[in-house]
Structure formats: C-alpha cells, structure tokens
C-alpha positions as CSV (number, residue, x, y, z in Angstrom):
1,M,-28.5,16.5,-15.8
2,P,-27.2,13.9,-13.2
3,T,-24.7,11.7,-13.3
4,L,-25.4,8.3,-14.1
5,A,-24.8,7.2,-10.5
6,Q,-27.5,10.1,-9.3
7,Y,-29.8,8.8,-11.8
8,F,-29.8,5.5,-9.8
9,S,-29.8,6.9,-6.6
10,G,-32.6,9.5,-7.9
11,Y,-34.7,6.5,-9.1
12,R,-33.9,4.3,-5.9
13,S,-35.1,7.5,-3.6
14,L,-38.4,7.9,-5.5
15,L,-39.0,4.5,-4.8
16,D,-38.6,4.4,-1.5
17,G,-40.9,7.3,-1.0
18,K,-43.7,6.2,-2.6
19,A,-46.4,3.7,-1.5
20,D,-46.8,0.1,-3.4
21,G,-49.3,1.3,-5.7
22,Q,-47.6,4.5,-6.6
23,K,-44.3,3.2,-7.4
24,P,-42.8,3.1,-11.3
25,G,-42.5,0.4,-13.1
26,I,-39.2,-0.8,-14.0
27,A,-40.5,-0.5,-17.6
28,D,-40.7,3.6,-16.9
29,F,-37.4,3.4,-15.6
30,F,-35.5,2.1,-18.7
31,Q,-37.8,4.3,-20.8
32,H,-36.5,7.5,-19.3
33,L,-33.2,6.0,-19.2
34,K,-32.7,5.3,-22.7
35,K,-33.8,8.8,-23.5
36,D,-31.1,10.1,-20.8
37,L,-28.4,7.3,-22.0
38,P,-26.4,9.6,-24.5
39,K,-26.2,12.8,-22.4
40,L,-25.0,10.4,-19.6
41,Q,-22.7,8.8,-21.5
42,E,-21.3,12.2,-23.2
43,Q,-20.8,12.9,-19.4
44,V,-18.7,10.2,-18.6
45,R,-16.7,11.2,-21.9
46,K,-16.1,15.0,-20.7
47,Q,-14.9,13.8,-17.0
48,E,-12.7,11.1,-18.5
49,R,-11.3,14.1,-20.9
50,L,-11.0,16.5,-18.0
51,L,-9.7,14.6,-14.7
52,A,-8.9,10.8,-16.1
53,P,-10.2,9.4,-12.8
54,H,-8.9,5.8,-13.8
55,Y,-5.9,6.7,-14.8
56,N,-2.6,5.0,-13.1
57,I,0.7,5.1,-14.5
58,F,1.8,1.8,-12.2
59,Q,-1.1,0.0,-14.3
60,A,-0.2,1.7,-17.5
61,L,3.3,0.6,-17.7
62,Q,1.9,-2.8,-16.3
63,I,4.3,-3.0,-13.2
64,D,2.0,-2.9,-10.4
65,R,2.5,-6.9,-9.6
66,R,6.5,-6.2,-10.1
67,E,7.8,-6.3,-6.5
68,T,11.5,-6.0,-7.5
69,V,10.5,-3.0,-10.1
70,L,7.7,-0.6,-8.2
71,H,7.3,-2.1,-4.6
72,T,10.4,-2.5,-3.2
73,P,12.1,0.7,-4.8
74,M,8.9,2.7,-3.9
75,L,8.7,2.0,0.0
76,A,12.8,2.3,-0.1
77,H,12.0,5.7,-1.5
78,L,9.4,6.7,0.6
79,L,11.1,5.8,4.0
80,D,14.4,7.3,3.6
81,P,14.3,10.8,4.9
82,T,16.7,12.0,2.5
83,A,15.1,11.0,-0.5
84,S,13.6,13.7,-3.1
85,H,10.0,13.3,-1.9
86,G,11.1,16.4,0.3
87,Q,9.0,15.0,3.2
88,E,11.9,14.1,5.2
89,Y,10.4,11.7,8.4
90,L,7.2,11.7,7.5
91,F,7.2,8.1,6.0
92,L,9.0,6.8,8.0
93,L,7.9,7.8,11.4
94,E,4.8,6.5,10.4
95,F,5.6,3.5,9.2
96,L,7.4,2.6,12.1
97,K,4.1,3.8,14.5
98,V,2.0,1.4,12.3
99,A,4.2,-1.6,12.6
100,H,4.8,-1.0,16.3
101,A,1.2,-0.8,17.2
102,N,-0.2,-3.3,14.8
103,R,2.5,-5.9,14.5
104,N,4.6,-5.0,17.8
105,V,7.5,-4.8,15.8
106,P,10.1,-3.0,17.9
107,V,11.0,0.7,17.1
108,P,14.2,2.8,17.9
109,L,14.9,4.0,21.2
110,G,15.7,7.8,21.1
111,A,14.7,10.6,18.9
112,I,14.6,9.3,15.2
113,E,14.1,12.7,13.7
114,L,17.6,13.4,15.7
115,A,19.6,11.1,13.9
116,E,20.6,10.0,10.2
117,W,19.1,7.0,8.6
118,T,20.5,4.7,5.1
119,V,17.7,2.9,3.3
120,R,19.2,0.4,0.8
121,T,17.7,-2.0,-1.6
122,D,19.3,-5.5,-2.7
123,V,21.9,-5.6,-0.2
124,Y,23.9,-8.7,-0.6
125,V,24.7,-10.6,2.5
126,G,26.2,-14.0,0.9
127,D,23.2,-16.4,1.0
128,G,21.0,-13.9,-0.9
129,S,20.2,-10.3,-0.8
130,I,18.0,-8.5,1.6
131,D,15.2,-6.2,-0.2
132,L,15.2,-3.4,2.3
133,L,17.6,-2.8,4.8
134,I,17.3,0.1,7.1
135,E,19.9,1.4,9.6
136,C,20.4,3.9,11.9
137,P,24.4,3.3,13.6
138,A,23.4,6.3,16.0
139,L,20.4,4.5,17.6
140,K,22.1,0.9,16.8
141,Y,18.7,0.1,15.5
142,M,18.4,-1.8,12.1
143,L,15.2,-3.3,10.2
144,V,15.1,-5.8,7.5
145,I,12.3,-6.3,5.1
146,E,12.2,-9.3,2.8
147,N,9.6,-8.6,0.3
148,K,7.3,-10.9,-1.3
149,V,4.4,-10.0,-3.2
150,D,4.0,-13.1,-5.9
151,A,7.2,-15.0,-5.3
152,L,7.7,-17.4,-2.9
153,E,10.9,-18.1,-0.6
154,R,13.5,-19.6,-0.9
155,H,14.8,-22.9,1.5
156,L,15.8,-20.9,4.9
157,Q,16.2,-17.5,3.2
158,L,14.8,-15.6,6.5
159,W,17.0,-17.8,8.6
160,D,19.8,-16.9,6.6
161,Y,19.2,-13.2,7.3
162,Y,18.8,-13.8,11.0
163,Q,21.7,-15.0,11.1
164,W,23.4,-12.7,9.2
165,M,21.9,-9.6,11.5
166,E,23.1,-11.8,14.3
167,K,26.7,-12.0,12.8
168,H,27.1,-8.5,11.4
169,R,25.0,-6.3,13.7
170,L,25.4,-8.1,17.0
171,T,25.8,-4.9,18.8
172,Y,22.6,-3.4,17.3
173,F,19.4,-3.6,19.5
174,P,16.6,-4.4,18.3
175,R,16.7,-5.4,14.8
176,P,13.5,-6.7,13.5
177,L,13.0,-9.0,10.5
178,V,9.8,-8.3,9.0
179,F,8.4,-10.5,6.2
180,L,6.1,-8.6,4.2
181,T,3.3,-10.0,1.5
182,P,0.1,-8.4,0.1
183,T,-2.1,-10.8,2.5
184,G,0.3,-11.1,5.7
185,R,1.1,-14.8,5.7
186,K,3.0,-16.7,7.5
187,P,6.7,-17.3,6.3
188,E,8.2,-20.7,5.8
189,S,12.1,-20.0,5.9
190,H,12.5,-18.7,9.2
191,K,13.3,-21.2,11.0
192,N,14.0,-20.4,14.9
193,A,14.4,-16.6,13.9
194,L,12.0,-14.0,15.3
195,C,10.2,-12.6,12.2
196,F,7.1,-10.2,12.5
197,V,4.5,-10.5,9.8
198,M,3.4,-7.3,7.9
199,S,0.9,-7.0,5.0
200,Y,-0.1,-4.4,2.1
201,R,-3.7,-5.3,2.6
202,Q,-3.5,-3.9,6.1
203,D,-0.1,-2.2,7.3
204,I,1.0,-0.3,4.3
205,R,-2.3,1.0,3.4
206,E,-2.8,2.2,6.6
207,F,0.5,4.0,7.1
208,L,0.0,5.5,3.4
209,N,-3.3,6.6,4.3
210,R,-2.0,8.4,7.7
211,T,0.6,10.4,5.5
212,L,-1.7,11.6,2.6
213,N,-3.2,14.6,3.6
214,R,-0.1,15.6,5.4
215,I,2.6,15.4,1.7
216,K,2.6,19.1,0.8
217,P,4.1,18.6,-2.8
218,P,0.9,17.9,-5.2
219,R,3.1,15.6,-7.1
220,V,4.5,13.5,-4.5
221,R,1.0,13.3,-2.9
222,E,-0.5,12.4,-6.3
223,L,1.9,9.5,-6.6
224,V,1.3,7.8,-3.6
225,R,-2.5,8.4,-4.5
226,Q,-1.5,6.4,-7.4
227,Y,0.1,3.9,-5.1
228,L,-2.5,3.1,-3.2
229,A,-4.9,2.5,-5.6
230,I,-2.8,-0.1,-6.3
231,L,-2.6,-1.6,-2.9
232,D,-6.7,-0.8,-2.6
233,Q,-7.5,-3.1,-5.8
234,W,-5.0,-5.7,-4.1
235,A,-7.8,-5.5,-1.1
236,L,-11.0,-5.5,-3.1
237,E,-10.0,-8.9,-5.2
238,E,-8.8,-10.5,-1.9
239,T,-12.0,-10.0,-0.3
240,D,-13.7,-11.0,-3.2
241,E,-12.1,-14.4,-3.1
242,E,-12.7,-15.0,0.7
243,S,-16.3,-14.0,-0.1
244,E,-16.9,-16.8,-3.0
C-alpha cells in the first residue's frame, strides 16, 4: 500500500506517461482515492504512533518564540566547549567559521581549541544586561551577542554595550559586537559603534546544519534537529510573507 505522497506522485507519473486521449480523468482518480483513503489514513496514524515525525518539544512547551527561555540559553549551551553536550569545540568552531565567512565577524588569532573559554548569559553591565558574552582571556578575544527574537531595542542599547567593552575589555582584540535576529535586520541603537548583523534564518541554521551529522550522542543530535526545525519553520514563514 503506497503512502499518500506516493499515491499522488504515482498519479502524476501516470498522467505524464500517457497521451492526452489516454489520460485518466480526475473523476477516476478520486474514485480510486476514495476507495483507498481509509488504508492511507491508517498508514498515517501508524507512522505517527511509531515515529511521531511532527513532535517537537519546544513547540509542545510553547517556548519556540521565547528569546530568554529558549534561544539565548540554547546558543550559550551549544557554544560552551565545557557544556554537557560533550562535543567540546564543535559548535563554537563552526559558529565562528560561519560568522566570519558570512558576515566578516573577526575571529580569534590563535588556536581556539587550545584555550579556555567562558560563555555567560544575561551579564549585567550597568546600562542593561548583555544577552551572550563569550570570552577567551588567553587569546584576548571577546564576542558580545545581542539577541532579539520579537523584542525591540531600547534607546542606545548597543552603543552602551560597545562603550562597556571599550572601557572594561580594552586589552581584548578583536572584540566584535553582534546583533542577532530571525531575519538579520539592521540595529537602530548602535549609534557609531561597529556592529555585525547575523540572522537565525541564514547564519544560525547554517552553522547548526554543518554540525548535525558530526554530533555523536543521539540525544544531542535530536535536540539540535528539533531546534533546527523551529528555525526552518521561521524561514518558511518569512519566505511566504515575502512572496505575498
């Protein structure tokens, strides 16, 4: 018994392979479909019971748009080489490669894997809190990520972070400031600060896809796969909006 997708594909092939006078009518197609529909529906239900192909824990918990609950902690966890995912520098290396290749974000000068890194979230700096602060004292490198999923920037927010970096991490170089959003929109609060724009739609999806087949623990790979499904859905929705 073919799947529903195979059923329609087979009918399409049948139409393409016959001359106009020999092609079955649409009424014949629906007559056969009506007869086979109960079995096709049972196949779908069986697949759902065995594989749950549409199950996504982030959607089930209704946190797929929650910046502070899901997206910032998820990135912090993955980019931390010491985190419990056990993949050490895999995510950090691929993130920096994509950031540099796609957006010209400066990367450390030196061997990333030979140095210790700290990854912190919600770092209070006087005029607000930095969403994601990634530092390597040995390489004198730091990266600040301001993450905006649905929220807007406050007045001069990125400029304040830039000034904090200039004052408190003056010996670090480079020290890029990244503005991360679903679509890669330009910031409005950076004033004269150099700010690199990144997007979930392109950059985060790309770096995660580059790691997916290299993640060894099945539970970590499944977590990343489900997270990617959220970002893929965002990209699909944005494409639909642009085509309207």
